[in-house]
C-alpha positions as CSV (number, residue, x, y, z in Angstrom):
1,Y,4.0,7.0,21.1
2,A,3.2,5.3,24.4
3,L,5.0,2.0,24.4
4,F,4.4,-0.8,26.8
5,D,6.1,-4.2,27.6
6,M,4.1,-7.4,27.7
7,D,3.5,-6.9,31.4
8,G,1.7,-3.6,30.9
9,N,4.6,-1.5,32.1
10,Q,5.0,1.7,30.1
11,V,8.5,2.2,28.6
12,P,10.0,5.5,29.8
13,Q,9.7,8.1,27.2
14,E,13.4,9.0,27.3
15,L,14.2,5.4,26.4
16,V,11.8,5.5,23.5
17,T,13.5,8.6,22.2
18,K,17.0,7.3,22.8
19,V,16.3,4.0,20.9
20,G,14.6,5.9,18.1
21,E,17.9,7.9,17.6
22,A,19.9,4.7,17.8
23,F,17.7,3.2,15.1
24,E,18.3,6.2,12.9
25,S,22.1,5.7,13.4
26,I,21.8,2.0,12.5
27,L,20.0,2.9,9.3
28,K,22.7,5.4,8.4
29,E,25.3,2.7,8.9
30,T,23.4,0.5,6.4
31,D,24.2,3.2,3.8
32,K,27.9,2.3,4.1
33,V,27.0,-1.4,3.7
34,R,25.0,-0.5,0.5
35,E,27.9,1.5,-0.9
36,E,30.4,-1.4,-0.4
37,H,28.3,-4.1,-2.0
38,D,27.3,-4.3,-5.6
39,E,24.8,-7.0,-5.0
40,D,21.5,-6.1,-3.2
41,M,20.5,-7.6,0.1
42,S,17.6,-7.2,2.6
43,I,17.5,-4.4,5.1
44,Q,17.5,-7.1,7.8
45,R,20.8,-8.6,6.5
46,A,22.4,-5.1,6.3
47,I,21.4,-4.4,9.9
48,S,23.0,-7.7,10.9
49,I,26.2,-6.6,9.2
50,V,26.1,-3.3,11.0
51,F,25.8,-5.1,14.4
52,D,28.8,-7.3,13.5
53,R,30.9,-4.3,12.6
54,R,29.6,-2.0,15.4
55,P,28.8,-4.2,18.4
56,E,28.3,-1.1,20.5
57,L,25.2,-0.4,18.5
58,R,23.6,-3.6,19.7
59,L,20.9,-3.1,22.3
60,E,19.9,-5.4,25.1
61,G,16.9,-6.0,27.4
62,L,14.1,-3.5,27.1
63,A,16.0,-1.2,24.7
64,H,16.3,-4.2,22.3
65,K,12.5,-4.7,22.4
66,V,11.9,-1.1,21.7
67,L,14.3,-1.3,18.7
68,Q,12.2,-4.2,17.4
69,W,9.1,-2.0,17.7
70,Y,10.8,0.6,15.5
71,L,11.6,-2.1,13.0
72,C,8.0,-3.3,13.2
73,R,6.9,0.3,12.3
74,M,9.3,0.3,9.4
75,E,7.9,-3.0,8.2
76,G,4.4,-1.5,8.5
77,W,5.5,1.4,6.2
78,F,6.4,-1.1,3.5
79,A,3.7,-3.6,4.5
80,A,6.5,-6.2,4.3
81,D,9.0,-8.0,6.4
82,A,12.5,-6.6,6.8
83,E,14.1,-9.7,5.3
84,T,12.3,-9.0,2.0
85,I,12.8,-5.3,1.7
86,S,15.6,-4.1,-0.6
87,L,18.6,-2.3,0.9
88,K,19.3,-0.6,-2.4
89,S,15.9,0.9,-2.8
90,W,14.2,1.1,0.5
91,D,14.7,4.9,0.9
92,K,14.1,5.9,-2.8
93,E,10.6,7.2,-2.1
94,E,10.3,11.0,-1.9
95,L,8.6,12.4,1.2
96,L,6.2,15.3,0.8
97,P,6.5,18.2,3.2
98,G,3.9,18.9,5.9
99,G,3.9,15.7,7.9
100,H,1.1,13.1,8.0
101,G,-2.6,13.9,7.9
102,L,-5.7,11.8,8.7
103,M,-8.7,11.9,6.5
104,V,-11.2,12.2,9.3
105,R,-14.2,11.6,7.0
106,G,-12.4,9.1,4.9
107,Y,-11.6,9.4,1.2
108,L,-15.3,9.3,0.1
109,P,-15.7,13.1,-0.2
110,V,-12.6,13.3,-2.4
111,I,-13.8,10.4,-4.6
112,N,-17.3,11.9,-4.9
113,T,-15.8,15.2,-5.9
114,L,-13.5,13.7,-8.5
115,A,-16.3,11.4,-9.8
116,K,-18.7,14.2,-10.7
117,G,-19.9,14.1,-14.3
118,L,-18.2,10.7,-15.0
119,D,-20.0,7.6,-16.2
120,I,-18.9,5.1,-13.6
121,R,-20.1,1.5,-13.6
122,L,-19.8,-0.2,-10.3
123,G,-19.9,-4.0,-10.0
124,H,-18.2,-4.5,-13.4
125,R,-15.1,-6.7,-12.7
126,V,-12.9,-6.8,-15.8
127,T,-11.9,-10.2,-17.1
128,K,-10.3,-9.4,-20.4
129,I,-8.8,-6.4,-22.3
130,T,-8.4,-6.8,-26.0
131,R,-6.4,-4.1,-27.8
132,H,-6.3,-3.3,-31.5
133,Y,-4.8,-0.4,-33.4
134,I,-8.3,1.1,-33.8
135,G,-9.4,0.6,-30.3
136,V,-9.8,-1.5,-27.2
137,K,-12.5,-3.9,-26.1
138,V,-13.0,-4.5,-22.4
139,T,-14.9,-7.6,-21.2
140,V,-16.4,-7.9,-17.8
141,E,-17.8,-10.8,-15.8
142,G,-21.0,-12.0,-17.3
143,G,-19.7,-11.4,-20.8
144,K,-20.7,-7.8,-21.4
145,T,-18.2,-5.8,-23.4
146,F,-17.3,-2.1,-23.8
147,V,-15.2,-0.5,-26.5
148,A,-13.2,2.6,-26.5
149,D,-10.2,4.3,-28.2
150,A,-7.9,3.7,-25.2
151,V,-8.0,2.3,-21.7
152,V,-6.3,3.3,-18.5
153,V,-5.5,0.3,-16.3
154,A,-5.4,1.3,-12.7
155,V,-6.1,-2.0,-10.9
156,P,-4.0,-2.9,-7.8
157,L,-0.7,-4.6,-8.4
158,G,-1.9,-7.8,-6.7
159,V,-4.6,-8.2,-9.3
160,L,-2.2,-7.8,-12.1
161,K,0.1,-10.4,-10.5
162,A,-2.8,-12.9,-10.2
163,R,-3.5,-12.5,-14.0
164,T,-7.2,-12.3,-13.3
165,I,-7.4,-9.9,-16.2
166,K,-6.4,-11.5,-19.5
167,F,-4.7,-9.2,-22.0
168,E,-5.0,-10.0,-25.7
169,P,-2.5,-9.9,-27.2
170,R,-0.5,-10.6,-24.1
171,L,1.6,-7.8,-22.6
172,P,5.2,-7.5,-23.6
173,D,7.8,-9.5,-21.6
174,W,9.3,-6.4,-20.1
175,K,5.8,-5.3,-18.8
176,E,5.0,-8.8,-17.4
177,A,8.5,-8.9,-15.7
178,A,7.8,-5.5,-14.0
179,I,4.5,-6.9,-12.7
180,D,6.2,-10.1,-11.4
181,D,9.2,-8.5,-9.9
182,L,7.6,-5.6,-7.9
183,G,6.7,-6.7,-4.4
184,V,3.2,-6.3,-3.0
185,G,2.8,-6.2,0.7
186,I,0.0,-6.6,3.2
187,E,-0.9,-4.3,6.1
188,N,-4.4,-4.9,7.5
189,K,-6.6,-2.9,9.9
190,I,-8.6,-4.4,12.8
191,I,-10.8,-1.5,13.9
192,M,-12.2,-1.7,17.4
193,H,-15.0,0.6,18.6
194,F,-15.3,0.9,22.4
195,D,-17.9,2.5,24.7
196,K,-15.4,4.6,26.5
197,V,-11.7,5.7,26.3
198,F,-9.4,3.9,28.6
199,W,-6.1,4.6,26.9
200,P,-3.6,7.6,26.9
201,N,-4.1,10.5,24.5
202,V,-1.3,9.7,22.1
203,E,-1.2,9.0,18.4
204,F,0.1,5.4,18.7
205,L,0.0,2.8,21.4
206,G,2.7,0.1,21.1
207,V,3.6,-3.3,22.4
208,V,7.3,-4.0,22.5
209,S,8.7,-7.6,22.1
210,D,11.9,-9.6,21.4
211,T,11.0,-9.7,17.7
212,S,9.3,-7.3,15.3
213,Y,6.8,-10.1,14.6
214,G,5.7,-10.0,18.2
215,C,5.4,-6.3,18.4
216,S,2.1,-4.5,17.9
217,Y,0.8,-1.0,17.3
218,F,-2.5,0.7,17.6
219,L,-3.6,4.0,15.9
220,N,-5.7,6.1,18.3
221,L,-8.5,7.6,16.3
222,H,-10.0,9.2,19.3
223,K,-7.2,11.8,19.3
224,A,-8.3,12.9,15.8
225,T,-12.0,12.2,15.5
226,G,-13.4,12.1,19.0
227,H,-14.7,8.6,18.5
228,C,-13.6,5.8,20.9
229,V,-11.8,3.8,18.3
230,L,-8.4,2.0,18.1
231,V,-7.0,0.5,15.0
232,Y,-4.6,-2.5,15.3
233,M,-2.3,-2.6,12.2
234,P,-0.4,-5.8,11.6
235,A,1.8,-6.0,8.5
236,G,3.9,-8.6,6.6
237,Q,3.9,-12.2,7.8
238,L,1.8,-11.3,10.9
239,A,-0.9,-9.8,8.6
240,R,-0.9,-12.9,6.4
241,D,-1.2,-15.2,9.5
242,I,-4.1,-13.1,10.9
243,E,-5.9,-13.2,7.5
244,K,-6.3,-16.9,7.9
245,M,-8.5,-16.3,11.0
246,S,-12.2,-15.5,11.1
247,D,-13.1,-11.9,11.7
248,E,-14.1,-12.7,15.3
249,A,-10.8,-14.5,16.0
250,A,-8.8,-11.6,14.4
251,A,-10.6,-9.1,16.6
252,N,-10.0,-11.2,19.6
253,F,-6.3,-11.5,18.8
254,A,-6.0,-7.7,18.5
255,F,-7.9,-7.2,21.8
256,T,-5.6,-9.8,23.5
257,Q,-2.6,-7.7,22.4
258,L,-4.3,-4.6,23.8
259,K,-5.1,-6.3,27.1
260,K,-1.4,-7.1,27.6
261,I,-0.6,-3.4,27.9
262,L,-3.9,-2.2,29.3
263,P,-5.3,-4.9,31.6
264,D,-8.4,-2.9,32.4
265,A,-9.4,-2.6,28.8
266,S,-13.2,-3.0,28.1
267,S,-14.2,-5.3,25.3
268,P,-15.1,-3.7,21.9
269,I,-18.7,-3.1,21.2
270,Q,-18.0,-3.3,17.4
271,Y,-15.1,-4.4,15.2
272,L,-14.2,-4.3,11.5
273,V,-11.5,-6.4,9.9
274,S,-9.8,-5.7,6.5
275,H,-8.5,-8.6,4.3
276,W,-6.4,-6.8,1.7
277,G,-4.3,-9.9,1.0
278,T,-7.3,-12.1,0.0
279,D,-9.8,-9.6,-1.3
280,A,-10.3,-10.4,-4.9
281,N,-10.3,-6.7,-5.8
282,S,-6.9,-6.0,-4.2
283,L,-4.8,-9.2,-3.4
284,G,-2.4,-7.0,-1.4
285,S,-2.1,-3.6,0.1
286,Y,0.5,-1.7,-1.8
287,S,3.9,-2.2,-3.6
288,Y,7.4,-2.2,-2.3
289,D,11.0,-2.8,-3.5
290,T,12.0,-6.4,-3.1
291,V,15.6,-7.6,-2.8
292,G,17.6,-7.7,-6.1
293,K,15.0,-5.9,-8.2
294,S,15.5,-2.4,-9.7
295,H,13.5,0.6,-8.5
296,D,12.8,1.6,-12.1
297,L,10.3,-1.3,-12.3
298,Y,7.7,1.3,-11.1
299,E,8.4,3.3,-14.3
300,R,8.3,0.2,-16.5
301,L,4.9,-0.6,-15.1
302,R,3.7,2.9,-15.9
303,I,5.0,3.0,-19.6
304,P,2.0,2.6,-22.0
305,V,1.6,-0.4,-24.3
306,D,0.0,0.8,-27.5
307,N,-3.4,2.3,-26.4
308,L,-3.2,0.9,-22.9
309,F,-2.1,3.3,-20.2
310,F,-1.2,2.3,-16.7
311,A,-1.7,4.2,-13.4
312,G,-1.7,3.5,-9.7
313,E,0.6,3.7,-6.7
314,A,2.7,0.8,-8.2
315,T,3.5,2.9,-11.2
316,S,4.9,5.8,-9.2
317,M,8.7,6.1,-9.0
318,S,8.6,8.9,-6.5
319,Y,5.6,8.0,-4.4
320,P,5.0,4.3,-4.4
321,G,2.6,2.8,-1.9
322,S,0.7,6.1,-1.4
323,V,-2.6,7.8,-2.4
324,H,-0.7,10.8,-3.8
325,G,1.4,8.4,-6.0
326,A,-1.8,6.8,-7.3
327,F,-3.4,10.2,-8.0
328,S,-0.4,11.7,-9.7
329,T,0.1,8.7,-12.0
330,G,-3.6,8.8,-12.8
331,L,-3.2,12.4,-14.0
332,M,-0.2,11.4,-16.1
333,A,-2.0,8.4,-17.7
334,A,-5.0,10.6,-18.4
335,E,-2.9,13.2,-20.1
336,D,-1.0,10.5,-22.1
337,C,-4.3,9.1,-23.2
338,R,-5.6,12.5,-24.2
339,M,-2.6,13.2,-26.3
340,R,-3.0,9.9,-28.1
341,V,-6.6,10.6,-28.9
342,L,-5.7,14.1,-30.1
343,E,-3.0,12.7,-32.4
344,R,-5.5,10.3,-33.9
345,Y,-8.4,12.7,-34.3
346,G,-6.7,16.0,-34.5
347,E,-7.0,19.1,-32.3
348,L,-10.4,19.3,-30.8
349,D,-11.8,22.3,-29.0
350,L,-13.7,20.1,-26.7
351,F,-14.1,16.4,-26.4
352,Q,-16.3,14.3,-24.2
353,P,-15.1,10.8,-23.1
354,V,-17.9,8.3,-23.4
355,M,-17.8,4.6,-22.3
356,G,-19.7,2.7,-25.0
357,E,-21.3,-0.6,-24.4
358,E,-20.7,-2.8,-27.4
359,T,-23.8,-3.8,-29.4
360,P,-24.2,-5.8,-32.6
361,I,-25.8,-2.8,-34.5
362,S,-23.5,0.1,-33.7
363,V,-19.9,1.0,-33.0
364,P,-19.6,3.3,-30.0
365,F,-17.3,6.4,-30.4
366,L,-15.3,7.8,-27.6
367,I,-14.9,11.3,-29.0
368,S,-17.8,13.8,-29.6
369,R,-17.2,17.0,-31.4
370,L,-19.4,19.6,-29.7
């Protein structure tokens, strides 16, 4: 990290390290608060209790601002504000070994490899899923329908919450409760491409402030890719507020934050702004544990309903909010689906999944015996 105050002065690295250690100590103290209270509370409320009990852990001046930056990074991890994150469940996620990696070429090579040999229909937004014992019918915008023996539902949690897909018959109450009670956060990216590098060669540039809302952080893609690109990453309420802006205004806001710490910054020659909270295909970034709700909601969301199987990061107990969580639950859903089909049709040496478009003269069949 290279952290700066609003006047463009870099925070001494030893202070950044010291406050980081203090933040870890504060979070450890919240464990005691969690053990003492049966009822859940927000991580923000727990930190306030820690400060009341241990006033020596309070930080003042620049150190306080750096602490707010660490809290801002934590909020970015969950794509949510600290006052909405569950104390009981915030640390239930399992971390894989090996540290963080950056997909320099993006995920497209991975997707293309996984998609080989599959019948994929782009531009088919699903509006209704009708399930029967003998199969499932999927209706897309425009009225076209497809039938199959089973369906894997892997749409984002925000889409499920918005009920833009109608299920007939409706999903059981316990499934709808899981959809409603899981939190979905927002973390957006404002990507700025410059004609030259004018920033230090660190992974993150940060702006410290009196509140986590006022803090900022930029991911330095030049360090990993060689391209002159910084990515501003607002989360929670700040992300929601910025989504109300035009792309130009959002990019200007991000650049203004950058100019506070690097006054000689040159204007971006290109920019790209994400809108995960308002994009009809996502309606949020990823899931998180909200105050008062059980962590096993992820598992409830994953449990099949008849011949409907569910996958995605919001169905992963161990790895919510992550690509590997989405991938691993996809594998589980596919295996559950395969076993159901085998139970229905018997052991098959080889079967080929086929997505059939419904026509008035034929009934498509998912399984082919070859």
